[in-house]
N, C-alpha and C positions, 0 to 999 in steps of 0.2 A: 381783786386787783383791779381797778378802772384805768382803762387805757383808751385814750381818744384816737378816732379812727386817724385824724391828721399826722398823729404821731408816726405812722407806718411809713409815710413817705419821706419824711426826716430820716428816720431810721435807715431806710433803703439808701438813700443818697449817702448818708455817712458810712455806710457799710460798703458800698461801691468806692468811695474814696479811699477808705483804708485798705481795701483789698487791693487796689490799684499800686498801692506803695510797697507792698510785700513781694518778695522775691518769689518767683514761681517754680515749683519742682521741675524737672526735665525739661528745661527751656528749649533744648534743641529740638523737642517735637514740632512736626508741622502743624499748622492750624487750616481750618477751612478746606478740608478734605473730604467733607460730607456731600451727598446729593439730598438736595430738598425735592421731597415727592409729594406732590398734593394728593389727598385722599378724598373719596366720595363723601357726600354729606352725612351718610349715615355712620361714618366711622367716627371714633371717640375723639380723634384729633383731626385737625385740618391738613396738617402736613407732618411728614416723618423727615427727621434728620438722620439719615443712614449712611453708614461707612461699610463699604464692602471690603472685605480682605484682598489684598493684593496677591498676585502669583496665580489666581485662577484656581479655585477650588471646587468647581461645580456649583451646585446649589447649597449655601452654607446655612448651618443652624444660626440662631438670632440671640443675641443678649441686649435686654432693654436696659439701659442706664439710667439712673435717677440721680441728679445731682444733689448736693446738700444746700443749707441755708435756714435750718430751723422751721421749715415749712412756710417761710414768708419772705426769703430773699433768695437771691441767686437765679441762673437760668442755665440752659443747656450749654451756652458758650464756655461756662467756667470748666466745663469737662470735655470740651472739643479734642483738644490734642491728645488726651488720653484714651479717648475712644478710638482714635487711629492706631494707638499702640496696642489696644485691646484687639481690635479686628485683625491686625497684621499678625501679632504673636499668637493669638489662639486660633487664627484661621476661620473666624466666624463673622456673622454681619452684626453690626451693633446699631441699635435704635437708641439715639440720645434724647429722652423724652423732655419736654419742656411743659412739665405738668402744672396745673392751676395752683395758685399762691393763696394762703390766708393772709388777712382777714377777709379778703373779697370772697374767697371760697374755702368755707370753714370745713374741718373734719365732719364727714369722711369723703369730701369731694375728691381730692388727690387720690386716695385709696382706690375709690370708685373708677377714676379714670385710669389709673394704672391698669387695675384688673380688666377694664373694658378692652384696652389696647391689647394685653396678653391674649384676650379671647378673640380679638380681631385678627392678630397675627396668626393664631393657631388655625383659624378658619380660612384666611385669605392672604397668607404669607407668599403664596405662589404669585400673587399678583405683583408683587414687588420684587421678586426673584430671590426669595428666602424660604426656608424650609420651616414651616411654623409648627411642626412636629417634633423639632429639636429647638425648645425654647427655654432660656433661663432668664432671671431678672435679679438685679442687685442696684445697690446705691451706697451712697456715702452721706453719713451723719443723718439728716433727717430722710434722704434718699434711702438709706438701709432700712429705716422704720417702715417707709412705704413698701419696700421690697418684701420684708418680713409679713407684713400686714396683707399684702396682695397674695403671698403663698398661703397663708390661714384662710383667705376668702376663697381660693381656687380649691382648697381641700373641703370648705363647707358647702360650695356649691357644685363639687362634683366635676371640676376641670376648669381651665385646660390642665394637661399632664405637663408639669414643669420638670425639666431636667437638673435645675439647680438653682441657688440663691446665693448671693454674696453680700454680707451684712458687714460693712464698713464703720467702725467706730459710731454706731447708732444709738440714738436715745429710744430705749425699748421700754421704759417705765415713766410714763407721763404722770402716773398717779402718786408718785413719790416726790414731794417737793425738792427741787434742785438742791436747796440748802441741807437736806436730810440724806442726800444720796451717800450709799456706801461705795467708795471709789475702788475699794479693793485693798490690796496690800500697801500701796503708795499713799502717803499724806500730801496732798497737793500744797504748795506755797500758798499762803493766805491772798496774795494779791491776784493770783490766777483763779483760785476757787471762788473768791468774792465776785469777780468779773463773770465767771462762767455761770454762777448760780443765779445772778442778776438777770444776765441775758436769757438763760433757760427758761426762767419763769415768764420773761415777757413773750417769748415764743409760743410757750403753751397757751397763755392767754389770748394772743393771737389767733392760734390754730384752733382751738377747741371751742365749739358753740356754746358748751356749759361745763362747768368744772366736772360734773358727773361722767362725761364723755370720757374722762381719762380712764376710767375703770373698763372699758371696752378694749378687748384685745385687739381690735383693729388700730385702736390709738396707742395701745400699750402691749405689743405682743408678748412682753415677759409674763404678762397675766393671763395667757391662753392656759386652759387648763391641761389640755391634751395636745402634745406636739408630735405625736405619732403620725407617719405616713406622709410628712413634709418631704420637699425634695432635699437632695444632698446639699449641704451648707458649707460654704468658707466663711468664717467668723474672724474678723480682724478687730483687735483693739490695741490701744496706744497706752503704754504703761502710765504716763502722766496725763491722763485724760479723766475729767469728771465722769465720764460715761464707761469708763473701763469696767467698772464691777458688774453693771448690769450686762454687758456685753459678754464677760466671762461666764457669768451664770447662765444666760441664754444657751451658750454654746454647751455648757455641761448638761442642761436639760435636754437639748437636742439629741446628744449623744446618749443620754441615759433612755431617752424614747425610742432609740433604735434608729435615728437618722444619721446617715453617714456624714460625720462632721470634722472638718478641718478647722482647727483654731489656732490662731498664732498672735502673741502678744508682743508689740514693737517695742523694745526696751528703750527707753530714755526719750521717747517721742510723745508729743501733744496731739491735741485733737486737730484734725485736718492735715496732718503730717504728710498725706499722700499727695497733696496740692501745694504746700508751702514748704516741705522739706523738714528735716534734712534730706540731702539727695540720695544717699546710699539706701537707707530704709525706705524712701519714697519709691525708688526704682525697685526695690526687692518686692515690696507690696503689689505694685503693678504687675510686675511678672509672677508673682504668686497667683494673681487673679487670673492671668491669661492662661496659666498651666492649668488652673482649675477648669475654667471654660472649655479648653482644649478636649480635657478628658469627659466632661460631663455631656457635650455636645458633639463629641465624636460619632 
């Protein structure tokens, strides 16, 4: 597939316009409750968007949240109100990472940046008032892929020790063409499947520097040979999502490898339901994430 670089700016502008027209889940949540904390030059990011839990909990553990967007669109602001919910409900600090995007920063740049931030927090968390020894990572869609990949990288490199990972309707197999994906037990309506497969193919072409990169477990965590020793996982999939099958199978493989795994399929839901509804399952999913974080970061 040949995609011109100019296409990405048009695509991003169209995506922003479309997202702005959609209703948001949990619209009552407050926005802009974070702190912007500048970091020293040697840190992997120039600043942190940090949400501290209300109510005073001493020095909290920390969850690194990664937004969705197919590796090429989106930013930390799309998750801003939900990070406040997680911080207060789980009693942990939340770092909302604005990771680098493709095609300006191809694979594995965002994986390496996420991992580097986890290392920095483990070593220097006390400098920003969090307990870097109690650390978890998670994300939504592409952010879930990056989270799973960062956990694999931490295992490969011997640290940092992570307490948990959240994988929320993530693309975990970039090596299989979107048009050939096994969605699981539900057959998607053609009008949804066609749009999802076309968009997925464009995302992969922008993200990967070369097609063969899709075979790397850091691009396709589902292709990792050994999942033993990974941190406890919460895997969320949506029944009517093109990515449902690979998420279900990854959860099964994690459990089979001895990883403590919670897996929940939200029936009747489509991709990105946590951000765009329906309201009741979106709220249930966020509170499930908060309960998981409260437990693993306790």
